[in-house]
C-alpha distance (Angstrom), angle and dihedral (degrees) to the residues before:
residue distance angle dihedral
M1 . . .
S2 3.80 . .
L3 3.78 125.1 .
T4 3.83 89.8 -117.1
T5 3.80 90.7 59.4
I6 3.80 91.2 51.5
L7 3.82 93.8 47.1
D8 3.79 93.1 49.5
K9 3.80 92.2 64.0
A10 3.78 121.0 97.2
S11 3.77 114.0 -98.9
P12 3.80 116.9 -146.3
S13 3.80 91.5 -147.7
S14 3.80 101.0 63.1
F15 3.77 106.3 91.5
E16 3.80 142.1 107.4
L17 3.81 130.2 -158.3
V18 3.81 121.0 -152.5
F19 3.81 130.6 179.5
P20 3.84 105.7 -168.9
V21 3.82 91.4 -157.2
V22 3.79 130.9 9.1
P23 3.81 114.6 -162.4
Q24 3.78 113.8 -130.3
G25 3.78 102.3 153.6
T26 3.76 145.3 -6.9
D27 3.81 91.5 -94.5
L28 3.81 106.3 85.5
S29 3.82 91.1 -143.6
T30 3.82 89.0 68.9
N31 3.82 92.2 56.0
R32 3.80 112.7 92.6
E33 3.77 143.1 -179.0
L34 3.78 115.1 -105.4
S35 3.78 127.5 -160.2
L36 3.78 107.3 -176.6
N37 3.79 120.9 -147.9
I38 3.79 92.7 -134.2
Y39 3.77 120.9 -175.4
S40 3.79 95.8 -174.5
T41 3.74 141.1 8.4
I42 3.74 137.8 153.0
I43 3.74 130.6 -128.2
P44 3.80 97.0 -120.0
G45 3.75 121.2 -117.4
L46 3.77 123.7 -115.4
T47 3.77 130.1 -156.6
M48 3.79 131.5 -157.4
D49 3.79 112.1 -143.3
V50 3.79 113.8 -123.1
D51 3.77 134.3 -162.8
E52 3.79 127.5 -153.9
E53 3.78 115.9 -130.4
R54 3.79 131.9 -175.0
W55 3.77 125.7 -147.9
Q56 3.79 124.5 172.9
G57 3.79 91.5 -16.4
A58 3.80 94.7 -51.9
K59 3.78 122.0 114.6
F60 3.80 122.3 -143.3
T61 3.79 136.5 164.5
Q62 3.75 127.8 -133.0
A63 3.77 136.1 -178.2
T64 3.79 115.6 -97.0
G65 3.78 92.7 -159.7
S66 3.79 99.5 -115.5
L67 3.82 114.9 123.7
T68 3.83 122.2 -161.7
F69 3.81 120.9 -158.6
E70 3.81 117.8 -154.9
P71 3.84 120.9 -129.6
W72 3.79 116.1 -85.0
N73 3.81 115.2 -122.4
V74 3.79 121.3 -163.9
N75 3.82 129.7 -175.4
F76 3.79 116.0 -157.8
I77 3.79 141.8 175.5
V78 3.81 113.4 -113.7
D79 3.80 111.7 -128.1
S80 3.82 121.1 -122.3
E81 3.82 93.0 -99.7
F82 3.84 94.4 43.0
K83 3.83 88.9 -122.2
N84 3.82 96.4 139.2
W85 3.82 92.1 46.4
L86 3.82 90.7 48.2
V87 3.82 92.2 50.6
L88 3.81 89.9 54.4
Y89 3.82 91.9 43.3
N90 3.81 91.2 51.0
W91 3.81 90.5 48.1
L92 3.80 91.6 52.3
T93 3.81 93.9 46.6
Y94 3.81 90.4 44.4
I95 3.81 88.1 61.9
N96 3.81 93.1 47.3
N97 3.80 125.6 -9.1
N98 3.83 94.8 -175.4
H99 3.80 89.2 -132.8
D100 3.78 116.4 68.7
K101 3.82 102.8 -14.4
F102 3.78 117.8 53.4
I103 3.79 101.7 178.4
E104 3.77 137.5 4.4
A105 3.80 122.5 -144.3
Y106 3.83 109.2 -83.5
D107 3.80 95.8 -123.6
D108 3.83 89.9 53.5
Y109 3.82 97.0 58.6
V110 3.81 105.5 35.9
V111 3.81 122.1 91.3
D112 3.78 137.3 170.6
A113 3.80 121.4 -109.1
T114 3.77 135.7 -165.2
L115 3.79 128.2 -145.9
R116 3.79 110.3 -166.6
V117 3.80 118.1 -158.8
M118 3.80 116.4 -158.8
D119 3.80 134.2 -170.4
N120 3.80 125.4 -123.4
Y121 3.82 89.6 -81.4
Q122 3.84 91.9 54.6
S123 3.80 92.0 -110.7
Q124 3.77 113.3 140.8
V125 3.82 112.0 -104.4
F126 3.79 97.5 -179.9
T127 3.78 142.2 -30.8
L128 3.77 130.9 -129.2
F129 3.78 111.4 -146.3
F130 3.81 112.9 -159.3
N131 3.81 114.7 -157.4
N132 3.83 123.6 -146.9
V133 3.80 97.4 -3.6
W134 3.79 122.9 -177.1
I135 3.76 132.1 173.7
N136 3.80 114.2 -104.8
S137 3.80 101.3 176.9
L138 3.78 140.5 4.5
G139 3.78 116.4 -153.0
E140 3.75 128.8 -129.6
L141 3.79 124.2 -86.6
A142 3.80 117.0 -133.1
L143 3.79 108.3 -147.1
S144 3.78 108.3 -165.0
H145 3.82 143.2 156.4
R146 3.78 93.1 -152.1
E147 3.76 115.0 135.8
G148 3.77 115.6 -103.4
E149 3.81 97.5 25.7
Q150 3.78 101.5 108.1
L151 3.80 101.0 147.0
L152 3.76 124.1 67.4
E153 3.79 108.5 -142.3
C154 3.79 132.4 -170.1
N155 3.77 138.2 172.0
A156 3.77 133.7 -141.4
S157 3.77 133.2 -168.3
F158 3.79 122.9 -146.7
V159 3.78 134.2 -164.9
Y160 3.81 121.4 -152.3
N161 3.79 140.7 167.6
R162 3.79 98.0 -119.3
F163 3.76 144.2 -37.3
E164 3.76 129.7 -130.8
T165 3.79 131.9 -161.8
R166 3.76 118.3 -127.4
S167 3.80 128.5 -175.5
């Protein structure tokens, strides 16, 4: 197998996630851009709803037109000052702090996000554009002194209306 054949295959490690603005308050100066140092993510699945029909004793399925997008899970490395984790935490508690504000207006907490997928030469292959994204959950952080655990990792789950591919 030649080196060219190996290099032409898609690498699952060439990607970048950018949120142009992350809402954290009503004052626009508190909203910031976030580029997460993700070490893994998935391109979420999507499902077309189908309906079974019968005609003259035969059964067939057809699309009903409704498309369901699965949640988007992202695993990232927490930076040394916990800034990226705090941005996500503030976004989540901006939506609902479970104390004196139980829900923010939808248009005030959704943003768009871009996942860029690159080839082995770091040239952009395509982009996934996620529309009306908001954070649904922020995973736990395991603080530990155990030997060998040098990176602090966390995961987050996002909900969105749809995603589109762009070249």
